[in-house]
C-alpha positions as CSV (number, residue, x, y, z in Angstrom):
1,X,16.6,-47.1,-83.2
2,X,18.9,-44.1,-82.8
3,X,21.4,-43.5,-79.9
4,X,22.5,-40.0,-78.2
5,X,24.8,-38.9,-75.5
6,X,23.1,-36.3,-73.5
7,X,20.5,-35.2,-75.8
8,X,18.0,-33.2,-74.5
9,X,15.6,-34.5,-72.3
10,X,11.3,-33.8,-71.9
11,X,10.8,-34.5,-68.1
12,X,7.0,-35.5,-68.9
13,X,8.4,-37.8,-71.5
14,X,10.9,-39.4,-69.8
15,X,8.7,-39.4,-66.8
16,X,6.2,-41.5,-68.5
17,X,8.9,-43.8,-69.8
18,X,10.1,-44.6,-66.4
19,X,7.1,-44.9,-64.7
20,X,6.1,-47.7,-67.4
21,X,9.6,-49.5,-67.0
22,X,9.0,-49.5,-63.3
23,X,5.6,-50.3,-62.8
24,X,4.7,-46.7,-61.4
25,X,2.7,-44.0,-62.3
26,X,4.3,-40.7,-63.5
27,X,5.2,-38.2,-61.1
28,X,6.2,-35.4,-62.9
29,X,10.2,-35.6,-62.2
30,X,12.2,-32.8,-62.9
31,X,14.5,-34.9,-64.7
32,X,16.0,-32.5,-67.3
33,X,17.8,-30.2,-63.6
34,X,18.8,-33.6,-62.2
35,X,20.3,-34.8,-64.9
36,X,21.9,-31.6,-65.9
37,X,23.3,-30.7,-62.1
38,X,24.5,-34.6,-61.4
39,X,25.3,-36.4,-64.5
40,X,28.5,-36.9,-66.2
41,X,26.1,-38.0,-69.7
42,X,22.8,-39.8,-70.0
43,X,22.2,-42.1,-73.2
44,X,18.5,-42.5,-74.8
45,X,17.0,-44.7,-77.2
46,X,14.5,-43.2,-79.9
47,X,12.4,-45.3,-82.1
48,X,11.7,-42.6,-84.6
49,X,10.5,-39.5,-82.3
50,X,9.6,-41.7,-79.7
51,X,12.0,-42.0,-76.7
52,X,12.2,-45.6,-76.1
53,X,15.0,-46.3,-73.7
54,X,17.8,-44.2,-71.2
55,X,19.9,-44.7,-69.1
56,X,21.7,-42.3,-66.7
57,X,25.7,-42.0,-65.5
58,X,26.6,-40.4,-62.7
59,X,30.4,-40.4,-61.8
60,X,33.0,-39.5,-58.5
61,X,34.8,-37.5,-60.6
62,X,37.6,-39.9,-60.9
63,X,37.6,-43.4,-62.3
64,X,34.3,-44.7,-61.2
65,X,30.8,-44.3,-63.1
66,X,27.5,-45.5,-62.1
67,X,24.6,-46.8,-64.3
68,X,21.3,-45.7,-63.0
69,X,17.8,-45.5,-64.1
70,X,18.5,-48.2,-67.0
71,X,14.9,-48.6,-68.6
72,X,13.4,-49.6,-71.8
73,X,9.6,-49.3,-72.5
74,X,8.0,-52.6,-71.8
75,X,6.8,-53.2,-75.5
76,X,10.5,-53.5,-76.4
77,X,12.5,-55.0,-74.0
78,X,13.6,-58.1,-74.5
79,X,15.5,-57.0,-78.0
80,X,18.8,-56.0,-76.7
81,X,17.9,-52.1,-76.5
82,X,19.0,-51.7,-72.5
83,X,22.2,-53.8,-74.0
84,X,22.9,-51.2,-76.6
85,X,22.2,-48.5,-73.7
86,X,24.6,-49.8,-71.7
87,X,27.3,-50.5,-74.2
88,X,27.1,-46.7,-75.7
89,X,27.5,-45.6,-71.5
90,X,30.5,-48.1,-71.1
91,X,31.9,-46.7,-74.5
92,X,31.4,-42.8,-73.5
93,X,32.8,-43.6,-69.8
94,X,35.4,-45.0,-71.0
95,X,36.0,-42.3,-73.6
96,X,35.9,-40.1,-70.1
97,X,38.8,-41.2,-68.4
98,X,36.3,-43.6,-66.2
99,X,38.4,-47.0,-65.4
100,X,35.2,-48.6,-63.7
101,X,31.5,-48.7,-64.6
102,X,29.2,-50.2,-61.6
103,X,25.8,-51.0,-61.6
104,X,23.3,-51.8,-58.7
105,X,20.8,-54.5,-59.5
106,X,18.6,-56.5,-58.2
107,X,18.6,-60.2,-58.1
108,X,15.8,-60.3,-61.5
109,X,18.3,-58.6,-63.5
110,X,21.6,-60.7,-62.9
111,X,21.0,-62.1,-66.5
112,X,20.8,-58.6,-68.2
113,X,23.5,-56.9,-66.6
114,X,25.9,-60.1,-66.1
115,X,25.2,-62.2,-69.1
116,X,24.3,-59.6,-71.5
117,X,26.0,-56.6,-70.9
118,X,29.3,-58.2,-69.0
119,X,29.2,-57.0,-66.1
120,X,30.0,-59.1,-62.9
121,X,28.6,-59.5,-59.8
122,X,31.1,-57.7,-56.4
123,X,30.0,-57.6,-52.5
124,X,28.4,-54.1,-52.1
125,X,26.7,-52.4,-49.4
126,X,23.5,-50.6,-48.9
127,X,22.5,-48.2,-46.3
128,X,18.2,-47.1,-46.5
129,X,18.2,-43.7,-45.8
130,X,14.8,-42.8,-46.0
131,X,12.3,-43.6,-43.5
């Protein structure tokens, strides 16, 4: 398994991984352009030449970085790849001067983010903007 920070992204490859991990179907998302425009960085996991894991990190331009779209190929989930992605992201964010790493996650992911990745739960608010 190899991990890389902000390598070139193939839109269709990441779209397929994201769809498989989140139970959707690929929609042809323009990942590369979005990542280059809005992200601090991203971390990938490859098994040979195959993309098997991804996490996007965005920031506020200051002390805060936020994990988004953490995903691992379903056939490889539960093997620590996601936790390694988050660890690489935390290290890179720290090196870039961030002091806090945030993640918004659903209840079924509490064990992953808290027990495996070391995050702690905090109160947060959410407002749905799309109707």
